[in-house]
N, C-alpha and C positions, 0 to 999 in steps of 0.2 A: 490685304491679307486678314484671314479671320483670328478670332481670339488664340492667342498662344498658350495650351495647356501646359501644365507643368511637366507632363509626360513628354511633350515634345523637346524639353531641355536634356542636352547631354547630362548622363547619369551623374558625372563627376562635378557638375556645375548646379545640379538641381537644388541642393540644400540652400546654397548661396542665392541663387536666382528666387527661390521661394521666400526667402527672407527680405531681399530686396523689394519683392512686391507689396510688402506691407506699406511701404512709403508711398506717398501720391506722387503724380507726375510734377514735375517742376513748373511753377508758376513764375512770372517775373519776380513776384517778391521773395519766393526761396531761391531763386538764382542771384538776386542781389544780396541776400544774406550770405548764401555761401561765398560769394565772390568777396566779401568784407574779410571774411574769416582768413580766406586763402591769401588775399593781398597782404594782411597783417604778417602772416607767417612768413611770405616771401619777403617782406622788407626786413624783418628780423634776421633773414638769412638762413632759415630752418632749411636743413637738408637731410633726409631720411635715406639716401642712397649710400651704398658701399663704395662708389668711387670717390676721389678726393673732392673736398668743398670746391665750389668753384669761386673764380675770381670775378670780378665784376667791372664791365666797361659801362659807360655812358654816352650816348650817341645823341647829339643834338637834333632837335626836330625843327621845322621851319618855324613853329610858334614859340621857340626858346625853351619849351619845355625838354626834359631829358627821358630818353629811351634806356631802361636799364637792361643790358644784356649779360647773362651768366655764360661764362667760359670754363668748360669742364677739360682738363688736361690729364692724360694717363699718367700715372705715377711714373716719376722719373723722365717725363717730358714726352712728346711725341716724335717718332722717328722719322726722317726725311722719307718723304713721298707718301706718308699714310693719309688717308682721308680726312677732310674736314665735314662734319655733318652739321647742318642747320637743324635743330629740332624745333618743331612748333607744337606746342601743348594743345590738349583738346578741352572741352567743356562748352560746347555749343556758341562758342563765342563770347559767352556772357561770365563765365567763371573759369578760375583755374591759374596756375603758375607753373613754371618750369619745375618747382618741385614735386608736383603731383605726377610727374612723368620720368621719375627716377629709374621705374622698369625698364624703360627704353635707353635712356641716357646711359645707365649702367652697362647696358649690352654693348653699345658703341664704343665707350671710354674703355672696356674690358678688351676689346679687339685692337686698342691702340689708336683711336681717333681722338680728335680734337672735336668736341662738341660746343655748338654755339645756340644758345637758347634764349628768346627774347620774351622779356615780361610785357608783352604787347598791352595796348590798350582795351579793355573789354566792352562790349555792347550796353553793359550796365553803367558805363560811364558816358560812352558815346558811340553811335552806330556806325556802320560801315561808311567811309573806307579806312576809319582809324586803324583797326587791328591790321588791315592788309597792308597798309602804308608802312607801320612800324616792322612788319615781317619782311617786306621788300627791302626796306631800309637796311635791316640785319643781314639780308643775304649779300647786299651790295657791300657793307662793312666787312664781311666776314671774307669775301672774295678778294678784297683789296688788301686786308690784313694778313690773311694766311697764305694765298695762292697766286695773286698777281706778283709777277717780278721775283716769284721765289727761284733759288738756284735749282731746288729739286721740286718738279712740279707736284702738287698735291691734288687730287681730285675733290670735287665739292660736291656734296650729295646734299640733298633736302629731303626731310621726313616730317612726319606729324601724324596724330590720330586724331579721328573724329572731326571736329571743327579745325583742328591743327593739319589735318590731311586734306581738308579743302582749301586752307591756306597755302598749303605745300603745293598744290596743283595750280593755284591761283598766280603764287610767286612765279612759278616755272613758266606759266603762259605769257607773264609780264618780261620775264627775262629773256623768253624767245621772241617775243615782238620787238623789243627793243636792241637785242643783241647783246645786252649787256653783261651777263656772267655765263659761260660755259658750263650749266649743270651737268654732271657725269650721270647722274642716277637719281629718280625720286621716288620717295616711299608713303603715298597716301594710304594710311591703315584705317580700314573701315570709314571711309571719308564721308563727310557731310557734303554733299555736292549740289543738291537740287532743291530750290525754295519752293517749287512748284508741287511737290508731293503728289505727284501722278503715278509713281510706280506702285504695283500690287502692295510690295512689303511695306512701302511706306504710310499706307492708309489704313487706320482702324487697327494698327499694330500695338497690341499690350505687352511685349515682351519686357523683361526686367529690364533695369537701369534707365533705359532710353526709349521712350515709346512715341507714338504720333502725336499726342498731346504736347509731350515736352519739346518735340521737334518742332511744332508750329510756333509755341512761344518762343522759343530761342530764334527762329527765323524772323518773326515779327520784330523782336528786340534790335537783330543785327541790321535789318534793312531799313527798319524806320519808315519813312514815308515812301521808299521804294517797294514795299512789301505789296504782293499782289498785282504789280506792274508788269506790263509785257517787255518791257526792255531793261530789266535788270542786268547790269553788266555780267560778263563772265568772270570778271574778276571777283565778283562777289558770290556768284554762283557758278562754279566751273562747269558744270552739267550743261550751262547755256553756250557755251564755246562752240562756234559753228566749225572750227578747223583745229585739229590737233596734231596736225604734220609739224615735225620739227621739234616736238617735245623730246626730252630726255627718256631713256628707258628707265625702267623700274619695276617695281613689286608692290603688292598689296594682298592683305587677307581680309576675309569678314566672315562672319558666321551666317548661317542661312535661315536664321529665325529672326534676325532684327532688322528695324526699318531700313537701313542702309543698304541691304543686301543687293537688291535689284540695280540701284543708281551705282554701286560699285562695279558691277559685272558689266552695265551698259558702258562705263567709262572706259574699262579696259577692252571691250570689244572695240569700241570706236578708236582706241590707240593703236590696236592690231590692225584695224582696216587702214589706218593711216601708216602702216610701216613702222611702227614703234615696238620694239620689243618688250612686253609687259608679263610678268610672272603674276599667276594669281592662284591663292589658295583659299577654298569655300570649305568651312568647317561646318559640319553637320551639328544642329542643337546648339549652337553657339549664341549667345547674347551680346550685346554691345559690352566692350570693355571686359570681356571674359578674362582676357589673359593678366589684365592687372588686378583684378579682384581674385582670380584662382590660378596664381602663378606657377603651382606645382602640379597642376591637372596635365593629362596626356594633351588635350588640346591646345594648351598655352605652350607645352613644350615643343609641340610640333610646329606651330605658329612660329616661335622663337628661332627655331632651327631654320625653317624655311626663309624667315627674314636675313638671318645672318648669311646664310648660303647664297642667297641671291646678291646680297650686297658684296660678299667677298668676291664672287666671281665677276661682278662689274666693276669693283674699284681697288682690288687689290692686284 
């Protein structure tokens, strides 16, 4: 994809997009710096959202360390039969924490859902499969804790944005392969699916927030020695999955000027070809993360309404 001029950006997003472009692409050093700041805020329990502050669960990893999982309950507690959502934050696998995704968490808690959000290990600490293992462990725990054996069945959905969208697709693939968790719905929003960066939108894309240079740096950090190999596992890069049959239905949305546009559309088309019901919304002139950066804009409101309607139709 050629240079993305400011004129190609949606008019309501243009000012923010122009401002963001003044900052360079993410380098490994920049990713590590931002990750340190966000990890500190996460440890201190910072919560900028409108939903009640989360309670924390500590899950044991095989090596004896602990995985912190934040659990967000609606005010007054969840009603019987309401969905449970495992929400996985974005950040290129290299930075971020549940607190950054308050925009999405608040939406689901506001709908009466219990939201479970892992503080998974980042590639600035350790590469694949650490983040994937943490997210899958969270999915198993959420199912065992809130759904399995419950008197009133609670649908279990998985969602995430950007790298979180990739991890969302990956854990659903493993749940399908192992028959471990009956995921009702998955929501990989503008997901980071393909390490090969072969689609037109992923190449030489200089759109605001996340561009081709940042994307390559993030994949190199996440895959480590696997980067550039022909046998990268589908659990690391879900676009490499050969068979998508048996995946849960779902929905996603993506801007048409961002690097992940083409791989998102291709993922949806392959799911549909496999007989999976998948809703897709493409948003003209929208860059990566437009919804969180410009939440009151008309594209963000349209995306939120689409997400909530698709989710309600499938899980309520």
